[in-house]
C-alpha positions as CSV (number, residue, x, y, z in Angstrom):
1,M,30.7,35.4,90.9
2,K,34.5,36.2,90.7
3,A,37.0,36.2,93.6
4,E,40.7,36.4,94.3
5,A,42.6,34.6,97.0
6,F,46.2,34.5,98.4
7,A,47.8,31.3,99.6
8,P,50.8,32.2,101.7
9,A,53.8,29.9,102.3
10,K,53.6,28.1,105.6
11,I,56.9,27.9,107.5
12,N,57.5,25.5,110.4
13,L,59.7,27.4,112.8
14,T,59.7,24.2,114.9
15,L,58.5,20.7,114.1
16,H,58.6,18.1,117.0
17,V,57.4,14.6,116.2
18,I,56.2,13.4,119.5
19,G,54.4,10.1,118.7
20,Q,52.5,8.0,116.2
21,R,48.9,6.7,116.4
22,D,47.9,3.2,115.7
23,D,46.5,4.3,112.3
24,G,49.9,5.5,111.3
25,Y,49.4,9.3,111.6
26,H,52.2,11.1,113.4
27,L,51.6,13.3,116.4
28,L,53.2,16.7,116.0
29,D,54.0,19.8,118.1
30,S,54.9,22.6,115.7
31,M,55.1,26.4,115.7
32,V,54.1,27.7,112.3
33,A,54.1,31.2,110.7
34,F,53.1,32.5,107.3
35,A,55.1,34.5,104.8
36,D,54.0,37.4,102.6
37,V,55.0,35.3,99.5
38,G,52.7,32.6,98.1
39,D,50.4,31.4,95.3
40,R,47.4,33.3,94.0
41,L,44.1,31.9,92.9
42,S,41.3,33.4,90.8
43,F,37.7,32.1,90.9
44,S,34.8,32.4,88.5
45,S,31.7,30.5,89.5
46,G,30.2,28.3,86.8
47,P,28.2,25.1,86.2
48,K,31.2,22.7,86.4
49,L,34.7,22.6,87.9
50,A,37.7,23.4,85.8
51,L,41.3,24.1,87.0
52,S,44.2,25.7,85.1
53,V,47.7,26.5,86.3
54,E,50.2,29.2,85.4
55,G,53.3,30.7,87.0
56,K,56.9,30.0,87.7
57,F,56.2,26.5,89.2
58,S,53.2,25.5,87.0
59,S,55.1,22.7,85.2
60,G,53.9,19.3,86.3
61,V,51.0,20.5,88.5
62,P,47.9,18.4,87.8
63,I,44.7,20.0,86.8
64,N,42.4,17.2,87.8
65,H,41.1,15.5,91.0
66,S,44.7,14.7,92.2
67,N,45.2,18.4,92.9
68,L,44.2,19.5,96.4
69,V,42.6,22.6,94.9
70,W,40.2,20.4,93.0
71,Q,39.5,18.2,96.0
72,A,38.8,21.3,98.2
73,A,36.4,22.7,95.7
74,E,34.5,19.4,95.4
75,A,34.4,18.9,99.2
76,A,33.0,22.4,99.6
77,G,30.4,22.0,96.9
78,W,31.9,24.8,94.8
79,A,31.8,24.8,91.0
80,G,33.4,27.0,88.4
81,S,36.8,27.9,86.9
82,I,39.9,28.2,89.1
83,L,43.2,29.7,87.9
84,L,46.1,28.8,90.1
85,D,49.2,31.1,89.8
86,K,51.9,28.7,91.2
87,Q,54.7,30.7,92.7
88,L,55.8,28.3,95.4
89,P,58.2,25.4,94.7
90,H,56.7,21.9,94.7
91,G,57.7,19.4,97.5
92,G,59.3,22.3,99.4
93,G,57.9,21.8,102.9
94,I,56.2,25.1,102.9
95,G,52.6,23.9,102.5
96,G,52.0,25.1,99.0
97,G,49.3,22.6,98.1
98,S,47.7,22.8,101.5
99,S,47.7,26.6,101.5
100,D,46.1,26.5,98.0
101,A,43.4,24.1,99.3
102,A,42.8,26.4,102.3
103,A,42.4,29.4,100.0
104,V,39.7,27.5,98.1
105,L,37.9,26.6,101.4
106,R,38.0,30.3,102.6
107,T,36.6,31.5,99.3
108,A,33.9,28.9,99.1
109,T,32.8,29.5,102.7
110,A,32.7,33.3,102.0
111,Q,30.3,32.5,99.1
112,G,28.0,30.4,101.3
113,F,29.2,26.9,100.6
114,N,30.1,24.1,103.0
115,N,31.9,25.2,106.2
116,A,35.7,25.1,105.7
117,N,36.5,24.0,109.2
118,D,34.5,20.7,108.7
119,I,36.5,19.8,105.6
120,A,40.1,21.0,106.3
121,L,41.6,18.1,108.1
122,S,40.2,15.6,105.6
123,L,42.4,17.2,102.9
124,G,45.7,17.0,104.9
125,A,47.4,17.6,108.2
126,D,48.6,21.1,107.2
127,V,45.3,22.4,105.8
128,P,43.8,23.4,109.2
129,A,46.8,25.6,110.0
130,C,46.8,27.0,106.5
131,L,43.1,27.8,106.8
132,Y,44.0,29.8,109.9
133,A,46.9,31.4,108.1
134,A,48.5,33.2,111.0
135,A,51.1,32.3,113.6
136,A,50.0,29.3,115.6
137,R,50.9,26.2,117.5
138,M,49.8,23.1,115.7
139,R,49.4,19.9,117.6
140,G,47.8,16.4,117.3
141,I,47.8,15.3,113.7
142,G,47.3,18.9,112.6
143,E,43.8,19.5,113.9
144,Q,44.7,21.4,117.1
145,I,45.4,25.0,116.3
146,E,46.3,27.5,119.1
147,P,47.0,31.1,118.1
148,I,50.3,32.6,119.3
149,N,51.7,36.1,119.3
150,L,54.9,36.6,117.3
151,P,56.7,39.8,116.4
152,P,57.1,40.2,112.6
153,L,60.1,38.0,111.7
154,P,62.4,39.1,108.9
155,A,63.3,35.9,107.1
156,L,64.9,34.4,104.0
157,L,63.5,31.3,102.3
158,V,65.7,29.3,100.1
159,N,64.8,26.2,98.0
160,P,67.5,24.4,96.0
161,G,65.1,23.0,93.4
162,I,64.8,19.6,95.0
163,A,61.3,18.2,95.5
164,V,61.3,16.1,98.7
165,P,58.4,13.6,99.1
166,T,57.2,13.5,102.7
167,G,56.8,9.7,102.9
168,P,60.5,8.7,102.6
169,V,61.4,11.5,105.1
170,F,59.2,10.0,107.8
171,S,60.4,6.6,106.9
172,A,64.0,7.7,107.6
173,L,63.0,9.2,111.0
174,Q,64.7,7.1,113.7
175,S,62.6,8.2,116.7
176,R,58.9,8.9,116.7
177,E,58.7,9.5,120.4
178,N,60.5,12.9,120.9
179,T,59.9,15.7,123.4
180,P,57.3,18.3,122.7
181,M,57.9,22.1,122.9
182,P,57.5,23.6,126.4
183,A,53.9,23.8,127.6
184,R,54.0,27.6,127.5
185,I,55.4,29.6,124.6
186,P,56.8,32.9,125.9
187,T,55.9,36.3,124.5
188,F,58.7,37.6,122.3
189,K,59.3,41.3,121.9
190,T,61.9,41.1,119.0
191,P,63.1,38.7,116.3
192,V,66.3,38.3,118.4
193,D,64.3,37.1,121.4
194,C,62.3,34.7,119.3
195,A,65.3,33.3,117.5
196,A,67.1,32.8,120.8
197,W,64.2,30.7,122.1
198,L,63.8,28.8,118.8
199,R,67.4,27.7,118.9
200,N,66.5,25.4,121.8
201,Q,63.7,23.8,119.7
202,R,64.0,21.5,116.7
203,N,62.7,20.2,113.4
204,D,62.9,16.5,113.9
205,L,62.6,15.9,110.1
206,E,65.7,17.9,109.2
207,A,68.2,15.1,109.7
208,P,66.1,12.4,107.9
209,A,65.4,14.8,105.1
210,M,69.1,15.3,104.5
211,T,69.5,11.6,104.1
212,V,66.8,11.7,101.4
213,A,68.0,14.9,99.8
214,P,71.7,15.7,100.8
215,G,71.5,19.0,98.9
216,I,69.6,20.5,101.8
217,A,72.8,20.6,103.9
218,A,74.3,23.0,101.3
219,V,71.4,25.4,101.7
220,L,71.7,25.4,105.5
221,D,75.4,26.0,105.2
222,A,74.9,28.9,102.8
223,L,72.3,30.5,105.1
224,S,74.6,30.0,108.1
225,D,77.3,32.0,106.4
226,T,75.2,35.1,105.8
227,R,75.6,38.2,107.8
228,E,73.5,38.9,110.9
229,V,71.8,35.5,110.7
230,L,70.0,34.6,113.9
231,L,68.8,31.1,113.2
232,T,68.7,28.6,110.3
233,R,66.3,25.7,110.0
234,M,64.6,23.5,107.4
235,S,60.8,23.9,107.1
236,G,58.5,21.0,107.2
237,S,59.8,17.9,105.6
238,G,62.0,20.0,103.3
239,S,63.6,21.0,101.0
240,T,63.0,24.7,101.7
241,C,65.1,26.2,104.5
242,M,64.7,29.5,106.3
243,A,66.9,31.9,108.2
244,L,65.8,34.6,110.6
245,Y,67.4,38.1,110.7
246,P,67.1,41.2,112.9
247,T,65.9,43.3,110.0
248,L,64.3,42.9,106.6
249,K,67.3,44.8,105.1
250,A,69.6,42.0,106.4
251,A,67.3,39.3,104.9
252,H,67.3,41.1,101.5
253,F,71.1,41.4,101.6
254,A,71.4,37.7,102.4
255,A,69.0,36.9,99.5
256,Y,71.3,39.0,97.2
257,E,74.4,37.1,98.3
258,I,72.9,33.7,98.0
259,G,71.1,34.5,94.8
260,A,74.4,35.7,93.2
261,A,76.2,32.6,94.3
262,Q,73.4,30.1,93.4
263,P,71.3,31.7,90.6
264,N,69.2,28.5,90.2
265,W,68.0,28.4,93.8
266,W,64.7,30.0,94.7
267,C,65.4,32.8,97.2
268,R,62.8,35.1,98.8
269,A,63.2,37.6,101.6
270,T,60.0,37.9,103.5
271,M,58.2,38.8,106.7
272,L,56.8,35.9,108.7
273,S,53.8,36.5,111.0
């Protein structure tokens, strides 16, 4: 049986670190949305598991059990050949590996294999949200997913080509007991409304990530200098940063400006939802 799947980039519009459990897992309160850019996977059922990788960011991606795609397939009981077209940068804070794993779980479940919801969290804190793959509030250690309504958000994603490991970023975090988002997330009618509310929220990992990878600051500065920008923020633990705009045309114009100035940066105008 053959199948295709899309693994969208996950963007943390907010990321509040609000505690830490005795087992070391951090407690989060995060608003996530998903882009219309991402990786693609092709599946062909067979007697044994095999993984191959192609695409812009295929270099260095493992094709064995250390890859979350492989782990997801094994956990679901699926066997066959998987081709991963890697279009999202590594270590970019946009859930590339987690979204790939979630795409495997969705595909396996659709083919009658083990239930994806029972497996997702065991693969990583971002996998449950990526399995849902729509705007949501993510709490706990990632297992509490609450759907939210967002207007389509024109955005620009920029990665400077720096892979940021999550561990050192959390190690550089000075406070692990920060305030959560408000109990109620309002209903937003426009990107302008949403950005205005988001400006009063945070990504608690942004400052520590910049101590690990100072180049992130240059990305945020470049985004802040673009026309019509409503909000700039780092996603996840970095190094991808995002900016919101009132229109997709403005996001595309900003992508052109930054791409011309920094041709080695990964820049993608997108809609978040």
